C-alpha positions, -999 to +999 in steps of 0.1 A: -466+836-744-456+849-777-424+868-764-392+864-778-367+848-755-332+868-750-306+843-737-273+832-739-268+808-755-297+817-779-331+799-779-345+795-814-382+796-800-410+818-782-416+819-742-443+793-749-420+767-762-393+772-735-418+768-708-429+735-727-396+725-726-389+732-693-422+714-681-411+681-701-377+681-681-393+686-649-419+659-655-392+634-670-369+641-638-396+637-614-409+601-627-401+571-606-411+532-610-406+502-590-375+485-600-382+454-625-414+467-638-398+472-672-373+453-689-355+454-721-366+431-750-336+413-765-351+412-799-364+447-806-341+463-778-371+484-765-386+486-730-416+466-721-435+456-691-421+427-674-444+396-673-434+382-640-435+416-619-453+418-586-458+452-570-452+453-533-479+456-511-468+463-475-462+500-468-427+490-453-416+480-487-430+508-505-413+531-482-380+517-490-361+536-515-342+504-527-375+494-547-377+525-568-360+534-602-357+566-618 
C-alpha cells in the first residue's frame, strides 16, 4: 500500500491514495435515492430533505426505475 504509482498522467500519491480515490468514485457513482427526497434550499442553495416527501411502499412502485435518482 506504500508503493509509488507509475502512470500517465502522473498520480501524485501512493497506492493507498489511489485506492481510496477509486473507492470514493465507485461509491459516489453507485448511490441512488428516491426522486423528491432532496430539494434545494432557496436561501442557502444547499440540498436539504423535503418536508412533504413520502416513500413509495408498494413493490411495484419501488421496482420502477422512474422513482429513483442518481
